[in-house]
C-alpha positions as CSV (number, residue, x, y, z in Angstrom):
1,M,-72.9,-11.0,22.5
2,R,-71.7,-9.3,19.3
3,N,-68.5,-8.3,21.0
4,L,-67.9,-11.8,22.2
5,L,-68.4,-13.2,18.7
6,F,-66.1,-10.6,17.2
7,L,-63.4,-11.5,19.8
8,V,-63.7,-15.2,19.0
9,G,-63.4,-14.5,15.2
10,L,-60.3,-12.4,15.8
11,L,-58.7,-15.1,17.8
12,L,-59.5,-17.7,15.0
13,I,-57.9,-15.4,12.3
14,T,-54.8,-14.9,14.4
15,A,-54.5,-18.6,15.1
16,C,-54.7,-19.3,11.3
17,Q,-52.1,-16.7,10.6
18,E,-49.7,-18.2,13.2
19,E,-50.3,-21.7,11.7
20,N,-49.4,-20.4,8.2
21,N,-46.3,-18.7,9.6
22,E,-45.2,-22.0,11.1
23,T,-45.8,-23.8,7.8
24,D,-44.0,-21.0,5.7
25,P,-40.9,-19.9,7.7
26,N,-38.4,-17.7,5.9
27,I,-37.7,-19.2,2.5
28,E,-34.3,-20.9,2.0
29,L,-32.9,-21.2,-1.5
30,T,-29.5,-22.7,-2.5
31,I,-27.5,-21.3,-5.4
32,T,-23.9,-22.4,-5.9
33,N,-20.9,-20.7,-7.3
34,L,-20.0,-22.0,-10.8
35,S,-16.8,-22.1,-12.9
36,V,-17.0,-22.6,-16.7
37,T,-14.5,-22.8,-19.4
38,E,-14.8,-19.9,-21.9
39,G,-14.2,-21.7,-25.2
40,D,-13.9,-20.2,-28.6
41,E,-17.6,-20.3,-29.4
42,N,-20.7,-19.0,-27.5
43,A,-22.2,-21.5,-25.1
44,T,-25.1,-21.6,-22.7
45,I,-24.7,-22.5,-19.0
46,A,-27.3,-23.5,-16.5
47,V,-27.2,-22.1,-12.9
48,D,-29.3,-24.3,-10.6
49,V,-31.4,-22.8,-7.8
50,A,-32.9,-25.3,-5.3
51,L,-35.6,-24.8,-2.7
52,S,-34.3,-26.2,0.6
53,S,-37.2,-25.3,2.9
54,E,-40.9,-26.4,3.1
55,V,-43.6,-24.1,1.6
56,S,-47.3,-24.2,1.6
57,E,-48.0,-22.2,-1.6
58,E,-46.2,-21.1,-4.7
59,F,-44.0,-18.0,-4.6
60,T,-41.9,-16.1,-7.1
61,I,-38.4,-14.5,-6.9
62,I,-36.4,-12.2,-9.2
63,Y,-33.0,-13.0,-10.7
64,E,-30.5,-10.8,-12.5
65,T,-26.9,-10.7,-13.6
66,E,-24.4,-8.1,-12.5
67,D,-20.9,-7.3,-13.9
68,G,-17.7,-8.1,-12.1
69,T,-14.5,-8.3,-14.0
70,A,-16.6,-10.0,-16.7
71,V,-18.6,-7.4,-18.7
72,K,-22.0,-7.9,-20.2
73,G,-22.1,-7.9,-24.0
74,E,-18.4,-8.8,-24.1
75,D,-18.0,-11.9,-21.9
76,Y,-21.6,-12.9,-21.2
77,I,-25.2,-11.9,-22.2
78,Q,-27.0,-10.0,-19.5
79,T,-30.2,-11.8,-18.4
80,G,-32.9,-11.4,-15.7
81,G,-36.5,-12.4,-14.9
82,Q,-38.6,-14.4,-12.5
83,I,-38.7,-18.0,-11.4
84,A,-41.4,-19.7,-9.3
85,F,-41.2,-22.4,-6.6
86,S,-43.8,-24.5,-4.8
87,S,-44.1,-27.7,-2.8
88,E,-44.1,-29.5,-6.2
89,V,-41.4,-27.4,-7.9
90,K,-38.3,-27.3,-5.8
91,R,-35.5,-26.8,-8.5
92,Q,-35.2,-24.2,-11.3
93,S,-32.4,-23.3,-13.7
94,I,-31.3,-19.9,-14.9
95,F,-29.8,-20.0,-18.4
96,I,-27.0,-17.6,-19.3
97,D,-25.1,-17.3,-22.6
98,I,-21.3,-17.1,-22.3
99,I,-19.5,-15.3,-25.1
100,G,-16.5,-17.3,-26.4
101,D,-13.3,-16.0,-28.0
102,S,-9.7,-16.9,-28.8
103,E,-8.1,-14.0,-27.0
104,K,-5.7,-14.7,-24.1
105,E,-7.0,-12.9,-21.0
106,E,-7.3,-13.4,-17.2
107,D,-10.1,-15.4,-15.7
108,E,-13.2,-13.2,-15.1
109,I,-16.2,-13.2,-12.9
110,F,-19.8,-12.0,-12.8
111,T,-22.7,-12.5,-10.3
112,V,-26.1,-14.0,-10.5
113,K,-28.4,-12.3,-7.8
114,L,-31.6,-13.7,-6.4
115,L,-34.0,-11.1,-4.9
116,G,-37.3,-11.5,-3.1
117,I,-40.3,-9.5,-4.3
118,P,-41.2,-6.9,-1.6
119,N,-44.2,-7.6,0.6
120,T,-44.8,-11.1,-0.8
121,I,-42.6,-13.7,0.9
122,G,-40.1,-14.1,3.7
123,Y,-37.0,-14.1,1.3
124,E,-34.4,-11.4,1.0
125,S,-31.5,-12.2,-1.3
126,D,-28.7,-14.5,-2.3
127,E,-26.0,-14.7,-5.0
128,A,-23.6,-16.9,-6.9
129,I,-20.3,-16.0,-8.5
130,I,-19.7,-17.3,-12.0
131,T,-16.1,-17.6,-13.0
132,I,-15.3,-17.7,-16.7
133,M,-11.9,-19.5,-17.0
134,D,-9.8,-18.5,-20.0
135,D,-8.5,-21.4,-22.1
136,D,-6.7,-19.5,-24.8
137,E,-3.0,-19.5,-25.6
138,A,-1.3,-16.1,-26.0
139,A,-0.6,-15.4,-29.7
140,S,3.0,-15.5,-30.7
141,G,4.5,-12.0,-30.3
142,S,1.5,-10.8,-28.3
143,G,3.7,-9.6,-25.3
144,E,2.0,-12.1,-23.0
145,L,4.2,-14.3,-20.8
146,V,4.0,-17.9,-22.0
147,I,6.0,-20.5,-20.2
148,P,6.8,-23.2,-22.8
149,T,6.3,-26.9,-22.0
150,T,8.8,-28.2,-24.6
151,G,12.5,-28.1,-25.2
152,Y,15.8,-29.7,-24.4
153,T,16.7,-30.7,-20.8
154,S,20.2,-31.5,-19.7
155,P,21.2,-34.4,-17.5
156,E,21.2,-33.9,-13.7
157,T,24.5,-35.8,-13.3
158,Y,27.6,-36.4,-15.3
159,E,30.1,-39.2,-14.7
160,G,33.2,-37.8,-13.1
161,W,31.6,-34.5,-12.2
162,K,30.2,-33.2,-8.9
163,L,27.3,-30.7,-8.7
164,V,28.7,-27.8,-6.6
165,W,26.0,-25.2,-7.0
166,Q,22.5,-24.8,-8.6
167,D,19.5,-22.6,-8.6
168,E,16.3,-24.2,-9.8
169,F,14.3,-21.0,-9.1
170,N,11.6,-22.9,-7.1
171,G,11.2,-20.3,-4.3
172,E,8.7,-17.4,-4.2
173,A,11.4,-14.8,-4.9
174,L,14.9,-14.6,-6.1
175,N,17.4,-16.0,-3.6
176,E,19.4,-12.9,-2.6
177,S,21.9,-14.9,-0.7
178,D,23.2,-16.0,-4.1
179,W,22.1,-13.1,-6.3
180,T,22.4,-9.3,-6.3
181,Y,20.3,-6.8,-8.3
182,E,22.3,-4.3,-10.3
183,I,20.3,-1.1,-10.5
184,G,20.4,1.8,-12.9
185,D,21.7,2.7,-16.4
186,G,25.4,2.5,-15.5
187,C,25.7,6.3,-15.0
188,P,27.7,8.2,-14.2
189,G,30.7,6.0,-14.6
190,L,29.5,3.7,-17.3
191,C,26.4,5.2,-18.9
192,G,24.6,2.7,-21.2
193,W,26.7,0.0,-19.5
194,G,29.5,0.7,-22.0
195,N,27.4,-0.4,-25.0
196,N,25.0,2.5,-25.5
197,E,22.2,0.4,-24.1
198,L,18.8,2.1,-23.6
199,E,17.4,0.4,-20.5
200,Y,17.2,1.1,-16.8
201,Y,17.7,-2.0,-14.7
202,R,15.2,-2.5,-11.9
203,K,14.5,-5.1,-9.3
204,E,10.8,-5.0,-10.1
205,N,11.5,-6.6,-13.6
206,T,12.6,-9.8,-12.0
207,S,10.1,-12.4,-10.9
208,I,9.8,-16.1,-10.1
209,V,7.0,-17.8,-12.1
210,D,6.1,-21.5,-12.0
211,G,9.7,-22.5,-11.0
212,N,11.3,-20.2,-13.5
213,L,13.3,-17.0,-13.2
214,V,11.7,-14.4,-15.5
215,I,13.4,-11.2,-16.5
216,T,11.0,-8.8,-18.2
217,A,12.0,-6.0,-20.6
218,K,9.4,-3.3,-20.8
219,Q,8.9,-0.1,-22.8
220,E,8.3,2.4,-20.1
221,R,10.0,5.6,-18.9
222,F,12.1,5.3,-15.8
223,G,15.2,7.1,-14.7
224,N,15.4,9.2,-17.9
225,R,15.3,5.9,-19.9
226,G,12.6,4.7,-22.3
227,F,12.9,1.0,-21.3
228,T,13.3,-1.1,-18.1
229,S,14.7,-4.6,-17.5
230,S,16.7,-6.5,-14.9
231,R,20.4,-7.5,-14.4
232,I,21.3,-9.9,-11.6
233,I,24.8,-11.0,-10.6
234,T,26.4,-13.5,-8.2
235,K,29.4,-11.2,-7.5
236,R,30.9,-11.8,-4.0
237,K,28.4,-14.6,-3.5
238,Q,29.0,-17.4,-6.0
239,S,32.2,-17.5,-8.0
240,F,33.8,-20.4,-9.9
241,Q,37.1,-21.4,-11.4
242,Y,36.6,-24.1,-14.1
243,G,33.7,-26.5,-14.4
244,R,30.6,-27.2,-16.5
245,I,27.7,-24.8,-16.4
246,D,24.3,-25.7,-17.8
247,I,21.6,-23.0,-18.1
248,R,18.1,-23.9,-19.5
249,A,16.4,-20.9,-20.9
250,V,13.9,-19.4,-23.3
251,L,15.0,-16.2,-24.9
252,P,13.1,-13.0,-25.8
253,K,12.7,-11.8,-29.4
254,G,12.4,-8.7,-31.4
255,Q,14.6,-6.0,-32.9
256,G,16.8,-4.4,-30.2
257,L,16.6,-7.2,-27.6
258,W,19.9,-8.5,-26.3
259,P,19.7,-11.3,-23.7
260,A,22.9,-12.6,-22.2
261,L,24.0,-15.3,-19.8
262,W,27.7,-14.5,-19.0
263,M,30.5,-14.2,-16.5
264,L,33.1,-11.7,-15.4
265,G,36.3,-12.2,-13.5
266,A,35.9,-11.8,-9.8
267,N,38.9,-9.4,-9.7
268,I,37.2,-6.8,-11.9
269,D,37.2,-4.2,-9.1
270,Q,41.0,-4.5,-8.9
271,V,42.1,-4.9,-12.5
272,G,39.1,-3.5,-14.5
273,W,37.7,-4.8,-17.8
274,P,38.8,-6.4,-20.0
275,A,41.8,-7.5,-17.9
276,C,39.4,-9.4,-15.6
277,G,38.2,-11.5,-18.5
278,E,34.7,-12.1,-19.8
279,I,33.0,-15.4,-20.7
280,D,29.8,-15.0,-22.7
281,I,28.0,-18.4,-22.2
282,M,25.1,-17.1,-24.4
283,E,24.3,-14.0,-26.2
284,M,21.6,-13.4,-28.8
285,I,20.6,-10.3,-30.7
286,G,17.0,-9.9,-31.8
287,G,15.5,-8.7,-35.1
288,N,16.1,-9.4,-38.8
289,G,15.8,-13.1,-38.4
290,R,18.7,-13.3,-35.9
291,E,16.8,-15.0,-33.1
292,N,17.9,-18.4,-34.3
293,T,21.6,-17.9,-33.6
294,V,23.5,-18.2,-30.3
295,H,26.9,-16.6,-29.8
296,G,29.6,-17.7,-27.4
297,T,32.6,-15.4,-26.8
298,I,35.6,-14.6,-24.6
299,H,37.0,-11.1,-24.0
300,W,40.4,-10.4,-22.5
301,S,43.3,-7.9,-22.4
302,N,46.0,-8.5,-25.0
303,A,49.0,-6.4,-24.0
304,G,46.6,-3.7,-22.8
305,S,44.2,-3.9,-25.8
306,H,40.8,-5.5,-25.9
307,A,40.7,-8.8,-27.7
308,N,37.9,-11.3,-28.3
309,Y,37.3,-14.7,-29.8
310,G,33.8,-16.1,-30.5
311,G,31.7,-18.6,-32.4
312,S,28.1,-19.1,-33.1
313,K,25.5,-21.8,-33.8
314,K,22.4,-21.4,-35.9
315,L,19.2,-23.5,-35.3
316,S,18.1,-25.6,-38.3
317,T,14.5,-24.6,-37.6
318,G,12.6,-22.2,-35.3
319,T,14.1,-19.6,-33.0
320,L,15.6,-19.6,-29.5
321,A,12.4,-18.0,-28.3
322,D,10.2,-20.9,-29.2
323,Q,11.1,-23.4,-26.5
324,Y,13.8,-24.2,-23.9
325,H,17.4,-24.7,-25.0
326,V,20.4,-25.5,-22.7
327,Y,23.4,-23.2,-23.0
328,S,26.5,-24.7,-21.6
329,I,30.3,-24.2,-21.3
330,I,32.9,-26.8,-20.3
331,W,35.9,-24.9,-18.9
332,D,39.2,-26.4,-17.7
333,S,42.8,-25.3,-17.6
334,N,43.3,-25.9,-21.3
335,K,40.1,-24.7,-23.1
336,I,36.6,-23.5,-22.9
337,S,34.0,-25.3,-25.0
338,W,30.5,-23.9,-25.8
339,L,27.5,-26.2,-26.2
340,L,24.0,-25.8,-27.4
341,D,21.7,-28.6,-26.3
342,G,24.6,-30.8,-25.4
343,E,26.5,-30.3,-28.8
344,V,29.8,-28.4,-29.0
345,Y,29.8,-25.6,-31.5
346,H,32.9,-23.5,-30.4
347,V,36.2,-24.1,-28.6
348,A,38.7,-21.6,-27.3
349,D,42.3,-22.6,-26.4
350,I,43.2,-20.7,-23.1
351,T,46.7,-22.1,-22.7
352,P,48.6,-19.0,-24.1
353,A,50.0,-16.8,-21.4
354,E,48.1,-13.7,-22.6
355,L,44.8,-15.5,-21.7
356,S,45.8,-15.9,-18.0
357,E,42.5,-14.2,-17.1
358,F,40.7,-17.5,-17.7
359,H,42.5,-19.3,-14.9
360,E,40.9,-17.2,-12.2
361,S,37.4,-17.2,-10.6
362,F,34.4,-15.7,-12.3
363,F,30.9,-14.7,-11.2
364,L,27.7,-15.0,-13.2
365,I,25.5,-12.3,-14.8
366,F,22.0,-12.7,-16.3
367,N,20.4,-9.7,-18.1
368,V,18.3,-8.6,-20.9
369,A,19.6,-5.4,-22.5
370,V,17.5,-3.2,-24.8
371,G,19.3,-1.5,-27.6
372,G,23.1,-1.0,-27.9
373,R,25.8,-1.0,-30.5
374,W,25.4,-4.6,-31.5
375,P,21.6,-5.2,-31.8
376,G,20.6,-1.7,-32.6
377,S,17.5,0.0,-31.2
378,P,14.0,-1.3,-31.0
379,D,11.7,-0.3,-33.8
380,A,8.0,-0.4,-34.7
381,T,8.1,-4.2,-35.1
382,T,9.3,-4.8,-31.5
383,V,6.6,-6.0,-29.2
384,F,6.9,-5.3,-25.5
385,P,7.1,-6.7,-22.9
386,Q,9.6,-9.4,-23.7
387,Y,10.9,-12.1,-21.4
388,M,13.9,-14.2,-20.7
389,I,12.8,-17.3,-18.9
390,V,15.4,-19.4,-17.0
391,D,14.4,-22.8,-15.7
392,Y,17.7,-23.6,-13.9
393,I,21.4,-23.1,-13.7
394,R,23.7,-25.9,-12.6
395,V,27.4,-25.8,-12.0
396,F,29.5,-29.0,-11.9
397,Q,33.2,-29.4,-11.2
398,Q,35.4,-32.4,-11.9
399,Q,35.9,-34.8,-9.0
């Protein structure tokens, strides 16, 4: 009889346990990824955790934060503890302090982890990723790439002119059906590119960012040079005789920087320089307050000797690195005119016979040189990397 009563009791206990297991299946909690703006001041965020299953009794879980690219003590305040849920309490919040600052940086992440307490409930773990979104502007001269949102924009059409070629730089990479990378330091035939320049030109220093061509000048050793940059040309791909050329660009700045948007005669391999002719649509030399002046120049061979004729335009305020400006030439059989933001600042008469170079086809060159006879070398005030940002180039010819 005792054995029978014991068996009945055991069956009743087992039945109760099975009933409880049906009431309290594995616990289901919901925690959602969250994105927050960093801000300049510290702020507190709430990460919500919701119970999405039925429970018959109160239970407790552990929570803790874990570094990702965001670092505790620098980007957020580490926290951890326990939170309880029941049939009456189905939502809890975990409060975390975010550390604000005004430093430009990448977006960063950290993780909030939920952990079950061993041997207590049917819950293992879950987590949410918290993204701290940076909202700071790079400080002027910080070396960070900043694409300006202001500046001059030229018309897309001109009466009496036809658009014959353009590059708006809207692809994922440079269009190599139009452009070629020039690689190296000019050696052995033209070391320093004929100007005692200090850079080594690389393809890797050219990128397309938000619809802009970006040429980056860096202070780094490569090919026995202390600096790298890029130089791209349209030689044998796009050449033009006469027309209007508009180039919208933001220039780099700093002692020793020498950005240029220019052209060489397409027959350079046959006649050499300067007999091929050179048209400098834009040159600027950095340092000593010179970043507010654009230079436009032609070079040619005058009876076998190098000759040049140039002019310049100085901004009334600011520098050519602050925002977009449009650098233009209008070139016909009589003259070449240089324009800054649609206003003529220099004109060259090309009717004399000794300037015959300027009645031939020319190809385009974009580059950022570092150092050289004209700007001089970088010094302790020069911040790297530096950028030349080109929004578009458009070539028009008269109809």
